[in-house]
C-alpha positions as CSV (number, residue, x, y, z in Angstrom):
1,Y,5.8,2.7,-8.7
2,I,4.8,1.3,-5.3
3,K,6.0,3.8,-2.8
4,N,4.3,2.4,0.3
5,V,2.9,-1.1,1.0
6,K,0.6,-1.4,4.0
7,P,-0.6,-4.6,5.7
8,A,-4.0,-6.1,5.0
9,S,-5.3,-4.6,8.3
10,Q,-4.7,-1.2,6.7
11,G,-6.0,-2.5,3.5
12,C,-4.0,-0.9,0.7
13,V,-1.1,-0.6,-1.7
14,T,-0.4,2.9,-2.7
15,D,0.9,3.1,-6.2
16,E,0.8,6.6,-7.6
């Protein structure tokens, strides 16, 4: 599942 969503400036969605 998505545990952390970062803004586009950071550039990523972490789904592990």
